[in-house]
C-alpha positions as CSV (number, residue, x, y, z in Angstrom):
1,M,6.1,125.2,-141.8
2,P,6.2,121.8,-142.6
3,N,5.6,120.6,-146.7
4,Y,3.4,117.8,-147.6
5,K,3.1,116.1,-150.6
6,V,-0.7,115.0,-151.1
7,T,-1.7,111.9,-153.4
8,C,-5.1,110.5,-154.2
9,H,-5.2,107.2,-155.9
10,L,-8.5,106.9,-157.8
11,S,-10.2,103.6,-158.4
12,S,-12.0,104.6,-161.7
13,P,-11.3,107.6,-164.5
14,L,-11.3,111.0,-164.2
15,A,-13.8,112.8,-166.3
16,G,-12.3,116.5,-167.1
17,D,-9.6,118.2,-165.4
18,A,-8.1,117.4,-162.3
19,P,-9.2,120.7,-159.7
20,Y,-6.9,122.4,-157.3
21,L,-6.9,120.6,-153.9
22,D,-7.4,124.0,-151.6
23,A,-10.6,124.9,-153.9
24,M,-11.7,121.1,-152.9
25,M,-10.8,121.6,-149.2
26,E,-12.5,125.0,-149.2
27,F,-16.3,123.3,-150.3
28,V,-15.6,120.8,-148.4
29,Q,-15.4,122.8,-144.8
30,S,-17.9,125.4,-146.4
31,E,-20.3,122.5,-146.1
32,R,-19.6,121.3,-142.8
33,T,-19.7,125.3,-141.6
34,G,-23.1,126.0,-143.4
35,K,-21.6,128.5,-145.8
36,D,-23.5,128.4,-149.1
37,M,-20.8,127.3,-151.7
38,H,-23.4,127.1,-154.4
39,I,-22.9,130.8,-155.9
40,Q,-23.8,131.9,-159.4
41,K,-21.2,134.5,-161.3
42,W,-23.2,137.2,-161.1
43,Q,-23.4,136.9,-157.1
44,H,-21.1,138.5,-155.4
45,I,-18.3,136.1,-153.5
46,E,-17.0,136.3,-150.1
47,P,-13.1,137.2,-149.6
48,V,-10.1,135.1,-149.7
49,G,-9.6,133.3,-146.5
50,T,-13.3,133.8,-145.4
51,V,-13.5,130.0,-145.3
52,S,-11.1,128.6,-143.4
53,V,-8.8,125.8,-144.8
54,P,-5.5,124.1,-142.4
55,L,-3.0,125.7,-145.4
56,T,-0.8,128.4,-145.0
57,R,-1.4,131.6,-147.0
58,E,1.2,134.3,-148.0
59,S,1.7,137.0,-150.3
60,F,2.9,137.6,-153.7
61,G,2.8,139.9,-156.2
62,G,0.8,142.5,-154.6
63,V,-1.9,140.2,-153.3
64,D,-2.8,138.6,-149.8
65,S,-3.5,135.5,-148.5
66,I,-2.8,133.0,-151.5
67,P,-2.7,129.3,-150.6
68,K,0.4,127.6,-150.6
69,C,-0.9,124.3,-152.4
70,S,0.5,123.7,-156.0
71,A,-1.8,122.9,-159.3
72,P,-3.0,119.2,-159.6
73,I,-0.2,116.7,-160.9
74,V,-1.4,114.1,-162.9
75,E,0.2,111.1,-163.9
76,S,-1.1,110.3,-167.7
77,L,-1.7,112.8,-170.1
78,S,-3.4,110.7,-172.3
79,S,-7.3,110.9,-172.7
80,F,-10.3,109.1,-174.9
81,K,-14.1,110.2,-175.6
82,E,-17.2,108.9,-173.9
83,H,-20.5,110.5,-174.0
84,F,-23.2,111.2,-171.6
85,A,-26.7,111.5,-172.8
86,K,-30.5,111.6,-171.7
87,R,-33.8,111.4,-173.0
88,I,-37.5,111.3,-172.0
89,G,-38.9,107.7,-171.8
90,V,-41.9,107.2,-173.9
91,E,-41.6,103.3,-174.4
92,N,-44.6,103.0,-172.0
93,A,-46.9,105.5,-173.4
94,P,-48.8,103.1,-174.7
95,L,-50.1,102.1,-171.0
96,L,-51.8,105.6,-170.9
97,R,-55.4,106.4,-171.4
98,E,-55.8,107.7,-175.1
99,N,-56.5,111.2,-173.8
100,E,-53.2,111.2,-172.0
101,R,-50.9,110.6,-174.6
102,K,-49.5,114.2,-175.6
103,V,-46.8,115.7,-177.6
104,V,-43.4,116.2,-175.7
105,S,-40.9,118.5,-176.7
106,V,-37.4,117.0,-176.6
107,G,-35.5,120.0,-177.4
108,N,-35.9,122.4,-174.5
109,L,-36.6,122.4,-170.8
110,W,-36.4,119.3,-168.5
111,T,-37.8,116.8,-171.2
112,K,-34.5,117.9,-173.7
113,S,-32.6,114.8,-175.0
114,Y,-29.0,115.0,-175.8
115,R,-25.9,113.3,-176.0
116,L,-22.5,115.5,-175.5
117,P,-19.1,114.5,-175.1
118,L,-16.5,114.0,-172.0
119,E,-13.3,113.9,-172.3
120,V,-12.2,111.1,-169.8
121,R,-8.6,110.3,-168.6
122,P,-7.2,106.7,-167.3
123,V,-5.6,108.5,-164.3
124,S,-4.8,105.9,-161.5
125,R,-3.5,109.3,-159.2
126,I,-3.1,112.7,-158.8
127,A,-0.3,114.6,-156.3
128,W,-0.4,118.5,-154.9
129,F,2.4,119.8,-152.9
130,V,0.9,121.7,-149.8
131,S,2.4,123.6,-147.0
132,S,0.5,123.4,-143.6
133,D,0.9,123.4,-139.7
134,D,-2.3,121.0,-138.9
135,L,-1.4,117.8,-140.7
136,D,-4.7,115.8,-139.1
137,H,-7.0,118.7,-139.8
138,V,-6.0,118.5,-143.7
139,G,-6.2,114.4,-143.5
140,D,-9.7,114.9,-141.8
141,I,-11.0,117.1,-144.4
142,L,-9.6,114.8,-147.3
143,N,-11.5,112.2,-145.7
144,G,-14.7,113.7,-146.8
145,I,-13.7,113.6,-150.4
146,H,-14.9,111.1,-152.4
147,S,-14.3,111.5,-155.9
148,I,-13.4,114.6,-158.0
149,G,-13.3,115.8,-161.5
150,K,-16.6,115.8,-163.8
151,K,-19.7,113.5,-163.8
152,R,-18.8,112.1,-160.2
153,S,-22.4,110.6,-159.9
154,Q,-21.7,108.3,-163.2
155,G,-18.8,107.0,-161.4
156,F,-16.1,109.2,-162.4
157,G,-13.3,110.3,-160.4
158,R,-13.5,107.8,-157.5
159,I,-11.1,107.9,-154.6
160,A,-9.5,104.7,-153.5
161,Q,-7.1,106.1,-151.0
162,W,-5.8,109.4,-150.0
163,V,-1.9,109.3,-149.1
164,I,0.2,112.1,-147.1
165,E,4.1,112.0,-147.4
166,E,6.1,114.7,-145.9
167,T,8.8,116.6,-147.8
168,E,12.0,118.1,-147.9
169,H,11.0,120.8,-149.8
170,D,8.4,123.4,-150.6
171,W,6.8,122.9,-154.2
172,S,4.0,124.5,-153.6
173,W,4.0,127.6,-155.4
174,F,7.8,127.0,-157.3
175,A,10.3,123.8,-157.7
176,D,13.9,123.9,-158.2
177,T,15.0,122.0,-161.5
178,P,17.9,121.4,-163.2
179,H,16.5,124.2,-165.9
180,G,15.6,126.8,-163.7
181,K,12.5,127.7,-161.0
182,L,9.2,125.6,-162.1
183,L,6.1,127.5,-161.9
184,M,3.8,125.2,-159.9
185,R,0.3,127.1,-159.5
186,V,-0.9,130.0,-160.3
187,L,0.2,133.5,-158.8
188,P,-0.7,137.0,-159.9
189,W,1.3,138.3,-162.3
190,C,4.6,140.4,-161.6
191,E,8.3,140.8,-163.1
192,S,10.4,138.5,-161.0
193,L,8.1,135.4,-162.7
194,R,9.7,135.9,-165.7
195,Q,12.9,134.3,-164.1
196,C,10.5,130.8,-163.9
197,I,10.1,128.5,-166.5
198,G,6.6,126.3,-167.3
199,W,3.9,129.1,-167.3
200,K,2.1,131.5,-169.4
201,R,0.1,134.6,-169.1
202,A,-3.6,134.6,-168.8
203,F,-6.3,136.3,-166.9
204,A,-7.5,133.7,-164.5
205,G,-8.8,133.1,-160.9
206,W,-6.2,132.7,-158.3
207,A,-8.0,131.8,-155.6
208,P,-11.1,129.4,-155.3
209,P,-13.6,129.7,-156.1
210,Y,-11.1,129.8,-159.3
211,W,-13.9,130.1,-161.8
212,H,-15.9,133.3,-161.1
213,P,-15.1,136.6,-162.4
214,E,-14.6,138.4,-159.1
215,R,-11.1,136.1,-158.5
216,Y,-9.7,136.8,-162.5
217,I,-6.7,138.9,-162.6
218,E,-3.8,139.0,-164.4
219,V,-1.5,135.8,-163.7
220,A,1.1,133.6,-164.5
221,T,-0.4,130.1,-164.9
222,P,1.3,126.5,-165.5
223,C,1.6,124.9,-168.6
């Protein structure tokens, strides 16, 4: 099965964490096929693989249909704080008639004011290792992803270019290093993972949507 390194080059800083590539690809495909991915935590989700994306899937640790896609590899670990804020505009209140000038609560509902911190990283590129037998389809889906991370509407995480390069080795799950086999993505926990390096045990999602409680199991995750 052909293996690839997928790199996105960013033209603006990344807000928040870099996402898994398979999750972004599933979201794009769900929109194209009319599937609703805007679900809440208390709603049931479809089985893994319901949204078809051109990534190889294999079993591991007694769990089927795990995408052959690594966690994001981020070039920079440094970060700084930005803030995003909102307030209701009251500067033009004197233009209203006196009987229309009312007290407006700024502590709740849609008129609530806030100024919250946002972690931002000056990242120029992010890479993922994947396995796929349909490179053209992968490229077509990636062309539908124009920004990543949080606060994309504010200009963060803008993608300037996607680059796909074929690689000799399959590093989507594990990578060989001089120090041992390195875990490259979140995988269901099993005893064989004790032979790997660069991981920690956690209770987390193992496939998209990674944030949903129904995806949570005991896993090993890269650290």
